[in-house]
GUNU-341296 format. One record per residue (C-alpha): residue in three letters; y, x, z. Coordinates in pm, whole numbers, padded with zeros to 5 digits, always signed. Layout:
BEGIN
alaYXZ ...
//
This chain:
BEGIN
met+03256+01983+02171 arg+03300+01968+01745 leu+03469+02300+01583 val+03529+02361+01206 his+03525+02682+01036 leu+03652+02739+00677 ser+03706+03044+00487 asp+03837+03278+00238 leu+04133+03098+00164 his+04314+03332-00098 leu+04616+03167-00107 gly+04840+03398-00352 phe+04556+03392-00555 arg+04670+03392-00919 gln+04426+03484-01251 phe+04485+03351-01652 gln+04909+03340-01816 arg+04904+02996-01774 ser+05208+02840-01510 thr+05244+02545-01420 pro+05631+02344-01489 ala+05780+02482-01160 gly+05694+02864-01275 ile+05405+02923-01040 asn+05069+03050-01211 gln+04854+02774-01257 arg+04573+02935-01066 glu+04829+02995-00741 ala+04866+02635-00807 asp+04505+02530-00840 val+04412+02783-00490 ala+04715+02616-00268 ala+04579+02260-00313 ser+04234+02350-00266 phe+04357+02406+00074 thr+04591+02151+00114 arg+04250+01909+00052 ala+04028+02135+00326 val+04359+02057+00560 asp+04297+01703+00503 arg+04009+01682+00606 ile+04016+01893+00878 ile+04298+01632+01026 ala+04088+01346+00951 leu+03756+01497+01115 ala+03957+01580+01474 pro+03753+01888+01590 asp+03803+02054+01892 val+03889+02463+01751 val+03912+02506+01370 leu+03851+02873+01299 ile+03878+03043+01005 gly+03688+03400+00856 gly+03987+03545+00699 asp+04146+03655+00362 val+04376+03353+00429 phe+04623+03542+00149 his+04473+03729-00119 thr+04685+04029-00102 val+04845+04189+00226 arg+05204+04112+00035 pro+05154+03765-00078 thr+05462+03573-00223 asn+05708+03413-00042 thr+05592+03102-00239 ala+05231+03162-00065 ile+05347+03222+00248 leu+05549+02874+00187 his+05277+02711+00165 ala+05051+02884+00399 phe+05302+02807+00693 asn+05319+02381+00564 gln+05011+02397+00560 phe+04926+02486+00909 ala+05203+02295+01089 arg+05120+02049+00948 leu+04750+02081+01102 val+04891+02169+01464 gln+05125+01881+01412 ala+04881+01668+01341 leu+04617+01832+01601 pro+04848+01935+01907 glu+04527+01979+02107 ala+04319+02163+01835 lys+04302+02525+01938 ile+04308+02728+01575 val+04143+03073+01563 ile+04160+03350+01246 ala+04025+03650+01216 ala+04222+03907+00922 gly+03900+03985+00686 asn+03992+04309+00430 his+04237+04117+00141 asp+04484+04024+00501 met+04434+04395+00665 pro+04759+04681+00560 arg+04596+05033+00495 ser+04939+05141+00710 thr+04914+05144+01104 glu+05323+05098+01086 thr+05278+04803+00847 ile+05261+04418+01031 cys+04997+04196+00970 ile+05130+03844+00761 leu+04929+03669+00975 arg+05146+03691+01277 leu+05415+03500+01120 phe+05170+03159+01231 ala+05095+03351+01657 ala+05458+03251+01774 pro+05626+03004+01570 leu+05278+02734+01564 gly+05047+02908+01845 ile+04768+02962+01653 tyr+04557+03255+01748 val+04573+03592+01529 ala+04334+03862+01567 asp+04474+04174+01322 arg+04475+04576+01445 glu+04232+04528+01711 ala+03939+04256+01862 lys+04107+03995+02063 arg+03939+03748+02344 phe+04069+03387+02337 thr+03996+03212+02646 phe+04041+02809+02682 glu+03980+02689+02976 ser+04024+02342+02932 leu+03709+02354+02697 asp+03482+02610+02928 leu+03523+02874+02535 ala+03579+03200+02465 val+03601+03284+02099 leu+03575+03717+02073 ala+03822+03705+01702 val+03725+04073+01507 pro+03912+04162+01261 asp+03826+04393+00958 leu+03753+04688+01133 pro+03528+04999+01160 pro+03143+04898+01201 gly+03036+04965+01559 ser+03434+05017+01701 val+03361+04702+01864 glu+03115+04555+02120 leu+03012+04205+02043 ala+02946+04014+02354 pro+02950+03692+02470 asp+03166+03599+02810 pro+02874+03488+02995 ala+03185+03366+03271 phe+03193+03047+02965 lys+02960+02802+02927 tyr+03068+02827+02551 asn+03085+03147+02360 val+03200+03167+01972 leu+03207+03434+01757 val+03442+03471+01421 met+03454+03702+01192 his+03495+03869+00819 gly+03287+04161+00668 glu+02972+04142+00479 val+02625+04106+00719 gln+02372+04362+00590 gly+02126+04231+00317 val+02275+03875+00278 leu+02504+03921+00015 pro+02334+04003-00328 gln+02386+04262-00506 ala+02647+04092-00795 glu+02863+04000-00443 arg+02864+04319-00324 ser+03182+04592-00343 glu+03346+04344-00515 his+03722+04528-00429 pro+03600+04886-00347 asp+03881+05008-00295 arg+03942+04862-00006 ala+03543+04700+00110 ala+03468+04455+00405 met+03316+04548+00718 arg+02956+04611+00742 ile+02756+04407+01017 pro+02458+04502+01123 val+02241+04120+01126 ala+02147+04223+01476 asp+02484+04206+01606 val+02529+03847+01485 ser+02220+03729+01570 arg+02210+03813+01904 pro+02163+03558+02243 gly+02412+03489+02385 trp+02649+03320+02066 asp+02639+02976+02038 tyr+02870+03000+01646 val+02931+03219+01485 ala+03089+03201+01216 leu+03179+03486+00916 gly+03424+03542+00650 his+03409+03745+00292 tyr+03058+03559+00141 his+03272+03274-00066 val+02935+03080-00128 tyr+02798+02906+00257 ala+02459+03031+00349 arg+02269+03133+00660 val+02228+03451+00825 ala+02089+03338+01123 glu+01953+03105+01342 his+02335+03014+01452 ala+02524+03228+01196 phe+02651+03076+00891 tyr+02908+03156+00644 ser+03111+02896+00475 gly+03204+03007+00169 ala+03543+03027+00017 leu+03737+02689-00078 asp+03828+02776-00421 tyr+03666+03022-00720 thr+03853+03316-00667 ser+03655+03655-00632 thr+03608+03905-00931 asn+03264+03757-01069 pro+03293+03380-01049 trp+02987+03289-01275 gly+02795+03453-00994 glu+02869+03197-00735 leu+02832+02940-00933 ala+02435+03077-01009 ala+02397+03121-00624 glu+02527+02797-00545 arg+02279+02620-00792 ala+01970+02861-00667 ala+02132+02732-00265 lys+02137+02392-00461 leu+02459+02365-00309 pro+02723+02152-00422 gly+03004+02364-00436 lys+03303+02498-00208 gly+03253+02362+00147 met+03374+02404+00525 ile+03152+02382+00828 glu+03173+02111+01197 arg+02940+02198+01418 asp+02867+02044+01817 leu+02823+02292+01986 ala+02651+02108+02214 thr+02419+01963+02022 gly+02361+02216+01784 lys+02427+01988+01474 gln+02625+02106+01195 thr+02765+01999+00917 phe+02839+02096+00585 his+03187+01921+00419 pro+03200+01955+00008 leu+03550+02005-00114 pro+03631+01994-00464 val+03789+02292-00606 thr+04166+02172-00761 arg+04014+02316-01165 pro+03609+02301-01290 phe+03429+02600-01356 val+03149+02554-01633 asp+02940+02773-01674 leu+02754+02663-02001 pro+02386+02751-02079 pro+02402+03018-02358 ile+02306+03060-02678 ala+01973+03276-02784 gly+02163+03389-03140 ala+01913+03627-03295 gly+01805+03543-03667 leu+02141+03331-03679 ala+02433+03332-03910 ala+02834+03276-03821 ala+02849+02944-03916 glu+02485+02871-03734 ile+02665+03005-03388 asp+02980+02817-03448 ala+02774+02489-03491 ala+02520+02547-03171 ile+02930+02643-03034 gln+03064+02307-03062 ala+02736+02150-02962 ala+02751+02285-02654 val+03105+02237-02655 thr+03009+01866-02734 lys+02791+01814-02435 leu+03003+01874-02126 pro+03160+01533-02010 asp+03531+01523-02080 gly+03524+01861-02269 val+03702+02143-02202 asp+04058+02065-02149 gly+04194+02148-01840 lys+03889+02375-01705 val+03721+02760-01715 val+03442+02782-01961 arg+03251+03050-01999 leu+02951+03051-02303 val+02738+03386-02281 leu+02635+03421-02653 lys+02298+03663-02653 asp+02142+03894-02897 val+02502+03880-03164 pro+02525+04182-03387 arg+02875+04303-03365 his+02930+04208-03765 val+02800+03843-03723 ala+03035+03772-03406 arg+03337+03931-03643 glu+03302+03674-03879 leu+03253+03374-03658 asp+03519+03078-03635 his+03800+03212-03491 lys+04038+02982-03574 ala+03822+02702-03373 leu+03751+02950-03092 arg+04143+02983-03077 asp+04116+02546-03053 leu+03888+02569-02735 gln+04095+02883-02513 lys+04408+02658-02627 arg+04239+02344-02472 ala+04078+02531-02198 leu+04246+02656-01895 his+04029+02945-02016 phe+03783+02994-02190 gln+03569+03328-02207 leu+03339+03330-02467 asp+03093+03642-02349 val+02928+03813-02685 arg+02621+04055-02622 lys+02439+04247-02871 pro+02147+04303-02886 glu+01959+04653-02679 ala+01952+04888-02962 val+01540+04928-02843 arg+01412+05308-03014 val+01056+05285-03113 asp+00812+05462-03325 arg+00581+05306-03699 ser+00338+05249-03361 gly+00616+05022-03123 ala+00593+05281-02896 pro+00932+05333-02665 gly+01145+05584-02628 arg+01080+05733-03001 lys+01330+05714-03289 ala+01278+05423-03488 ser+01183+05502-03887 leu+01357+05382-04142 ala+01160+05107-04200 asp+01248+04954-03830 thr+01546+05002-03873 leu+01604+04876-04223 arg+01386+04550-04097 glu+01643+04491-03814 ser+01932+04555-03996 leu+01840+04292-04222 arg+01698+04081-03966 ala+02067+04026-03864 arg+02234+04004-04156 asn+02438+03701-04234 leu+02299+03529-04509 pro+02397+03233-04673 asn+02168+02908-04532 asp+01950+02844-04873 val+01813+03222-04839 asp+01477+03230-04645 arg+01512+03549-04443 asp+01101+03609-04349 ala+01141+03714-04759 phe+01464+03855-04767 val+01338+04129-04483 ala+01026+04140-04692 leu+01169+04247-05022 gly+01417+04510-04885 leu+01118+04589-04701 arg+00935+04584-05035 phe+01194+04813-05241 leu+01234+05118-04981 glu+00860+05134-04997 gln+00886+05184-05341 ala+01199+05383-05346 glu+00992+05598-05077 glu+00727+05651-05359 ser+00884+05738-05624 glu+01086+06075-05436 pro+01025+06382-05474 gln+00815+06516-05228 pro+00931+06814-05073 ala+00817+07164-05134 leu+00564+07297-04863 pro+00674+07639-04708 gly+00511+07957-04867 ser+00399+07782-05160 asp+00498+07844-05523 ala+00685+07466-05559 
//
């Protein structure tokens, strides 16, 4: 008995000021296309159960375009796999704050025969599969008893929330105004569950032997660069969904290509470089990128670049990159201010010589000027000025 687990579709997600010829936000169209490909793969796999761990939409009240796309794709899935059971647990992005507001996911329940848990946890039982699925929407911790049903051979838990101690700090509290439920690890790792399908964290991750985040279908969080770093660290191919055989325990992660590439270029160390040198380094980094930046979402971090040097960069060339890419983010980071005394001890006020040295090393210079000689000359001028300056009279002296 096989299931497919996916989550965090975030249909209706919008980003950047670019539109399709039809007038739809380009990133909204990208995310919709990613979901369409996921449905294609699910139909090809033909599982017995499809579990969706929440955040079907990016907002509680999505656009009509997003709602229609979701309905059409779910209808296509139901038509292609009429025997498959589709279960959705609402995520924090799906859940209305007001108890008087109806969750948009109910639109898919009666017309399409999809099993939806929004306001409260629901246990859906499927006699033909000898399966019980406990679907838990985004509810306060401890409000639901997370216990399997011993009357069924297979027990599955699907829920949306943050398992404590699992998410990286950079990914936590993504939306503090509507944070996801916090889930104790013990609740999802207890015996009796054949599988726990989790949603909220956008990167595939193992929580326990039988508990997993499937990750999102596209880069829709506030920190896509953190997602890319986490995927590289885990040696993941990117986004995707999980296929699990409950009888054998065999599990497969199926990669799903995103509609639009996200590229985090290697950072450039800009300390001591002139603006022209940084311009050349930027162009070299872009040139190494296969197929260039065209149509992609790209970030390039410049480290230790003073503000005055950043102002002198070739902004015409940067604007050209921004036009060619869907989005080109040049992340310029100034040098960290370090207060030292003459001996270099931290936490003390910097001397005039230290301040001058730092300023001269950061100054934009012609390519034919030796920076070390330039700094040494400036320090020598300062020393001569200090030697010729009249000394202040001591208190109590006759001067």
